[in-house]
N, C-alpha and C positions, 0 to 999 in steps of 0.2 A: 107384801111382795115376795117373790122369789128370789133367790139367792141369787140367779142369774142375770137379775135385772137390776140389783146393788149398785155402788159403786164401788165394788171390792177393784184391788187393782188388778189388772188383766195382764198377760202378756201370751205370747208363743213360747214352747217350750224345746227347745232343741233339741235332737235326739241323741245329741253326747250325755245331756244330762238323763234322759230316759236308760242310757245304757249306763249311766253309773249306780242308777236304782236296781239295775236288770237281775244282778247276783241274786238281791231280795229274791225276788218272785220266783224264783228258782225253785225253792221249797213249799210250805203249803200254802194254796190260792190265796194271793192275796193279803198275805199277813207277812209282812215283810219282818225283818229282825235287823235289817242296818238301819244307819241314822239315813243314809240316801234315799232307802225305798222305803221309809217310814215318812220321811218328808214328801216323797211323791205322792204317797196317798193321802197325805195331808192336806195336799193342794189338792186335792182332787174332792175328798170328802167333806172336808170343814168348809168348804165356801169362802174361804178367805184371800182366796185368788182366783180368778175365772182365768181358766186354762182354754186358749182360743185354738183353735184344730180347724183342717180342710181335711176332706178325704185323701188327696195325697200326703197330707203329714202323716195321718193315721196307718197310709199304706208301708210309708218309712220306716215309722214305728215298728209297724211289724214286722218287717222283710230283715230289721236290724237286730230285733229281740230273737227270731228265729238262727240267725247267722251267728248268736251268743247263746244257744241252745237252751233259750226259756221252752220252758212245754207247753206246747199248744195250749192244754187244758188252764193255762195260768195267761198266757197271751190275750185268749179270747174276752175275758172278763175284766182284763186291765183295760183291753179296748174299748168295749163296753163301757165301763164304767166314764172313761174320758167322754163316749157320747152322750152318755146320760147327765154327766154333771157340768161339764165344758159347754164353751159354745162355740158352735157352729158357725163359721164364715164362707159364705159363698164367694170363691176365688175364681174367677176368668184365668184361663192363659194369655199370659202378656209376653213382650220381651224380657229380657233380663233384666232383673234390679238389684242384683248383689253381684260382685265383682266374684265372688265363688258361686255357679249356675248352682252348686248342690242345695245352697242356702234359699233358691229363688222363691220355691213354696213358704218358706217361714217368713222371709220379708213380705211376699205379696201378700200374706195371712195379715201379718203385722199393721202393712200400709194399708191394708184395704178393709180394716176393718170397721165400722162405724155403729153408737149405740143405736 
C-alpha cells in the first residue's frame, strides 16, 4: 500500500507554516538548516503526514514564497515535491466557508477531502 493511501494523519498546511520554513529554503535547494524547514521537509518526504493541497493553495504558496525572496530554483522543487508526495484535493469554487475569505481555499480543501 502506498503511503498516500495509509491512515497517516492528514491536514491542510496554512501558508503561515510554509512562511515559517521559507528562510530555510533560501540556501541549498531543499536542504533546510532551520528546525521549521526541516519539519516541513520531513512532513513531505517521510509520509507520516498526508499534506492535502489544491492548485489554488499551491498558487498561494508560490506567491508568498516569491514575496519572501525565496529563489525560483527552490520554489519549483518545493512545490513539485508537495505535488508528488501530497494528496491533491479537487476543490470546486463555492461560497465563503471561512470568516477570513483568504482562508477559504484551505477550509474548502480540508472540508471536501474524502478518502
